[in-house]
C-alpha positions in Angstrom: 15.5 -124.4 59.6 17.3 -122.1 62.1 18.1 -118.5 61.4 21.8 -119.5 61.4 21.4 -122.1 58.8 19.3 -119.8 56.6 22.0 -117.1 56.5 24.7 -119.7 55.9 22.8 -121.2 53.0 22.0 -117.8 51.6 25.6 -116.6 51.7 26.9 -119.9 50.3 24.5 -119.5 47.4 25.7 -115.9 46.8 29.3 -117.0 46.8 28.7 -119.9 44.5 26.7 -117.7 42.0 29.4 -115.2 41.5 33.1 -115.2 40.4 33.5 -111.7 42.0 31.0 -111.4 44.9 29.6 -108.1 45.9 31.2 -108.0 49.3 29.3 -105.0 50.6 26.0 -106.7 49.8 27.1 -109.9 51.4 28.1 -108.0 54.5 24.8 -106.1 54.6 22.9 -109.4 54.5 24.9 -110.8 57.3 24.4 -107.7 59.4 20.7 -107.8 58.9 20.5 -111.5 60.0 22.3 -110.6 63.2 20.4 -107.4 63.7 23.6 -105.4 63.5 24.3 -102.1 61.7 28.1 -102.0 61.5 30.5 -104.5 60.2 33.8 -105.2 58.5 35.4 -107.9 56.4 39.2 -107.9 56.3 41.5 -110.2 54.4 45.0 -111.1 55.6 47.6 -109.8 53.1 50.3 -112.6 53.2 52.9 -110.1 52.0 52.5 -107.3 54.6 50.9 -109.5 57.3 48.2 -106.8 57.7 44.4 -107.2 57.7 43.2 -105.2 54.7 39.6 -103.9 54.5 37.5 -105.7 51.8 34.0 -104.5 52.9 32.5 -102.3 55.6 29.1 -100.9 56.7 28.6 -98.1 59.2 32.2 -97.2 59.9 32.5 -93.5 60.5 34.8 -91.6 58.0 36.7 -90.2 61.0 38.2 -93.7 61.8 38.2 -95.2 58.3 42.0 -94.7 58.0 42.5 -96.8 61.1 40.2 -99.5 59.8 41.7 -99.8 56.3 44.8 -101.8 57.4 45.0 -103.4 60.9 48.1 -105.2 62.4 47.5 -108.7 63.6 47.2 -108.5 67.4 45.8 -104.9 67.5 42.1 -104.2 68.2 39.3 -106.7 68.1 39.9 -107.8 64.5 43.7 -108.1 65.1 43.2 -110.1 68.3 40.7 -112.4 66.6 43.3 -113.0 63.8 46.1 -113.5 66.3 44.2 -115.8 68.6 42.3 -117.6 65.8 39.2 -117.3 67.9 36.3 -114.8 68.3 36.8 -111.7 70.4 33.6 -110.3 71.9 32.9 -107.1 73.8 29.4 -106.6 75.3 29.7 -102.8 75.3 32.4 -100.9 73.3 31.4 -97.7 75.0 32.3 -98.9 78.5 34.9 -101.6 77.7 38.1 -101.4 79.7 39.5 -104.8 78.8 41.8 -103.3 76.2 40.5 -105.7 73.5 38.9 -102.8 71.6 40.9 -99.8 70.6 39.7 -96.4 72.1 38.7 -95.2 68.6 36.2 -98.1 68.5 33.9 -95.9 70.6 33.6 -93.5 67.7 31.5 -96.2 65.9 28.8 -95.5 68.6 28.3 -99.3 68.7 28.1 -101.4 71.9 27.7 -105.1 71.4 30.5 -106.3 69.1 32.2 -109.5 68.0 35.2 -110.1 65.6 35.8 -113.6 64.3 38.7 -115.1 62.4 38.0 -116.3 58.9 39.7 -119.7 58.7 39.4 -121.8 55.5 41.3 -125.0 54.8 43.2 -124.5 58.1 44.5 -121.1 57.0 43.8 -117.7 58.5 42.4 -115.7 55.6 41.1 -112.7 57.5 38.4 -111.5 59.9 34.8 -110.6 60.0 33.3 -108.2 62.6 29.8 -107.2 63.4 28.3 -104.7 65.9 25.1 -103.3 67.2 24.2 -100.1 69.1 23.0 -101.7 72.2 24.9 -103.6 74.9 24.7 -107.2 73.8 26.4 -110.5 74.3 26.3 -112.8 71.2 25.2 -116.4 71.9 27.5 -119.3 71.2 25.1 -120.3 68.4 25.5 -116.8 66.8 29.2 -116.9 67.2 29.3 -120.4 65.6 27.2 -119.1 62.7 29.6 -116.1 62.3 32.6 -118.5 62.2 30.9 -120.6 59.6 30.2 -117.5 57.5 33.8 -116.5 57.9 34.9 -119.9 56.7 32.7 -119.6 53.6 33.9 -116.0 52.8 37.5 -117.0 53.6 37.3 -119.9 51.1 36.1 -117.6 48.4 38.8 -115.1 49.2 41.4 -118.0 48.8 39.9 -118.8 45.4 40.3 -115.2 44.3 44.0 -114.9 45.1 
């Protein structure tokens, strides 16, 4: 069994076992499986159209207010939501692509990816993970993150 399928199976079991999942614990398990230390889960608020923080690990207090609510199209999470595809930056500290907001450097992370959470054809939110070293996530890792996003997104849909 691959590492990707193990984490997918584990998260599926957690989501099936609880009516109200412990999102921080789920995010922590996902981060550990990707060897990441920082991450976020945002859900799309259909009323405001903003991505609203559901869970986070490792986000500095100094930028928490910027991470709480994110407009679609802004920053990595917003771009992943807008494009409905993953957005990856190998090194947030040196990135000049404009995909990451300047405040992202305050996380002190480098390798980062944000992926849309799409369930039943609907954009439900985004999931983002990051690590402190320059790193490019493989296609298999991104596919696993997308699958995890689909599972989490499906649970968020149920809870509406």
